[in-house]
C-alpha positions, 0 to 999 in steps of 0.5 A: 638775413641781408637786412640784419647784416646790413644794419649790424654792419652799419652800427658796428662800423659806426662804433668802430669808426668812433672808437678808432678815431678816439684811439688814433687821437689818443695814440698821436697825442701820447706819441707827440707828448712822449716825443716832446718829453724826450726832446725836452730831456735832450735839450735840457742836457745840451742846455746844461752843456751851454750853461757850463760853457758860458760859465767857463767863458765868463770865469776866464774872460775868454771874450775879453782875451779873445783866447779860446784855445783854453776852451778845449778844457771844456771837453774834460768838463763835459761827460758826453764825448759825442757833444760838439761845442761851438762859440759864435759871436754876434756877427756869426763868426765861429770863435771856437768849435770842439770838433773842428781844428781849424775853426777860424776858417769855418763859414759864417754861422749867422744864418744857421737856423738854430742861431736865428732861433736863439737870436730872436727867442733866446734859444733854438734847436734844429736837426740838420747835416753839418757841411763842415764835419759831414755828420748829422747833429742835433743842434741847440744854441743859446743866446748870451749878451755878446755871443752864442753858445751852441751845443750839438749831439751827433744824431746817430741811431742811439739819439734817433731811437731815444727820441722815438716813442716806446713801442710797448705803448703802441702795442698796448693801444692796439691790444685795447682796440682789439678788445673793444672791437670784440666787445662792440661786435658782441654788443651790436650783435645783441642790439641787432637781434632786438632791432630785427625783432622790432622790424619783424613786429613792424612788418606784421603790424603793417599788415594788420596781422595778429602777433604771438609774443612767442614768435617775436621773443625779445632778448632779456634786456631793457630794449627787449622789455620795451619791445615786449610791451609794444607787442602787448599794446599792439595786441590789445589795440588789435583785439579792440579794433577787431571787436569794434569792427565786429560790432560795426559789422553787426550794427551795419547788418542790423541796420540793413534788416531794419525797415527804418532809415538810419544814418550816423554823422560826424560833427562836420556832417560827414557820413559815418554809417547809413543803411539803404532805407535812409537813401531810399526814404531821402529820395522819396521825400525829396523827389530826387535820385539821391545817391549820397547821404551828405545830400540830406543837408541840402534838401529843403524838406529837412530844413527843420533838422538843419536848424536844430543841428546849427543850434546844437553843433555850435562849438560853445554848446555844452550838454550832458550825456544824460540830457542829449538834445533831440527833435522829432516831427512828421513829414507827409509826402503825397499818400506817405507819412515819415517820422524823422528823429534826430539826436545829438550825442555828447561828442557832437556826432549825431544820428538821424532816423527816418521811419515810414509810418504810412501804414500805422498813420493811415490805420490811425486815420482809418480808425478815426474815420471808422470810429466816426462811422461806427458812431454814426451807424450805431445811432440809427439802430440805437435810436430806433430801439430807444424810440420803440422802447420809450413808446412802449414804456410811455403807453402801457395801455397800447393794444397787444397788436401794436406792442408786438409790432414795436417789439418786432421792429426793436428786435430787427434793429437789435439784430442789425446792431448785432450784425454790425458789431460782429462785422466790425469785430471781424474786420478789426481782427483781420487787420490787427490780429491776422496772425491769430487766425489758424492757417491750414490747407482748405478745400475751396469747393467744400467751403463754397458748397457749405455757404451756398447750402446755407443761403439756399432758402434765401436764393430760392425765394428770389429764384437765384441759381448758382453754378460752381466750377471748382475742382474738388482738389483745389486747395489753398493755404488759409482759414476756413472761417475767413474764406466762408466770410468771403463767399458768404458776403459776395453771395449775400450782396447778389441776393440783396442787390442784384435782383431776382431771377439771376444766375451766379457763377463761381469758378476757378479759371486759372492757377500757377505755381503760387496762386489759384485765381477765382471769378465770382459773377452774376448777371444782375443789375451791376454797379454804376461805374462811378462807384466801382473804385470805392465799393471795398471802402468801409461803410461805403454804400452805392444806395445807402437808403436801400442798404439800410432797409435791407439790413446791410452793414456796409462792411461786407466787401471790406471784409472780403478784401481784407480777408483775401489780402490776409491770404496773400491775394488781391481782388478787383471788380468790374461790370460785365458787358452783358450785364451784372458784376464780376469779382476777380481774386486770387488765393495763395497756395502756400 
């Protein structure tokens, strides 16, 4: 693995470089220390020689007598036979030299390095070649008050070797270095294994992949323990992240199938999660094509929520998780109604919920109107019944013929009241509990034939003819009771309001994959055009007085429309050019 080798080499070379530098420094220091020590030993020997010579000169007053020939005696006193002794006066004139017989002819030694050093430092040493003797010497000179005493040792192989450091120490240092080399090599190898494992882990973590602890088995050391703990923490975080992502997807999918518009936002009003209905309802309410959820806060219709958020998103506002602030209100847009709810959470993020309440709101308003209409419609028959009964109760002696008349009138009003309550009950059941009606395949021709047969006597009185043009195999998926109500209400409408000597035609004029299409028409009086758009409204009457006189409830066509819609169809009405009215409607096959 190139990366592993490169890292290992780098760290190995780094450690070796550091240790090599340290080793070389120690070696140089020790060599210099040993050399200084041996040089000091050599100079100490020569110093002793100069001291012996000085004592001899002083004892025999050689400087006063200027007789240095007796200095040869010093050769006997000095045990080393290779030591050269020289006496030099302050002017540099050689007064005596043990290696040169004609020392008086020697050149001036004042400029000699060892003499100069002794002149200014008291003593001095130097290794150099002697021009007089042609030999290399290690010179040592010492400054006395009236003269210099110089002792020199022939710088031969013995002296040179003496001054050199012991090679055993160098070999020892090299051996130690090799051992450390092996130790560092093993340490870097182990360290590189741990680092490589961490690298493999980092690569997988960067790819957001799950990591098996067995795949990245770390060495059994402190670094390995750290790596193992990191892997465990990562796997826990990865599992938590996947769980959060799964919950988020589940929430998103749930939001998308809801009919409500839901949006979650950060405290900075940035979108976190919204569904399509949220954008759709925003566009409907604002009459603009909204493509971004953040536009919510710029739409004037939502200024009440903006004020609510400004108050509760302030940094100084504090509230408990069990007392979350929320606001709820309703917006009307044309014929649509929307309920808006906003709740702020403890971390200052918030949720906005938009619910289309058009149907329940219209139903509420319709029921409110229905209740008013029912109360109004019930008053007439109830008042009539109450009036007839009170008349009978207050006039016990009224003749039998009159009593029978009042009783019949009260019974007729009671029947009208019963019909009204039945129609109201049927209409409410269709709207509020349509799923409770049994749905099954129904042969339409059989239903229509039964209705026509039931009304045949009433039709005969007015000389009304009915023609059916429906095949016996026309089948729709529906409720036979409701379908009977559809055709019965249409026929009763014609019987009651179309006039006498008319013709009714019921036919199945078209079908497609999903629907059968029907036409119900008569050639009677028709309906004034201004009333056509409202005839399916509850309690709406083209001629209210005549309708009540004929016993109508004003709910028949409302029942027809709701029953057809429950069968997934639609209905419309139009006046025919040749006279009469035609109802066109569809019924689903499935």
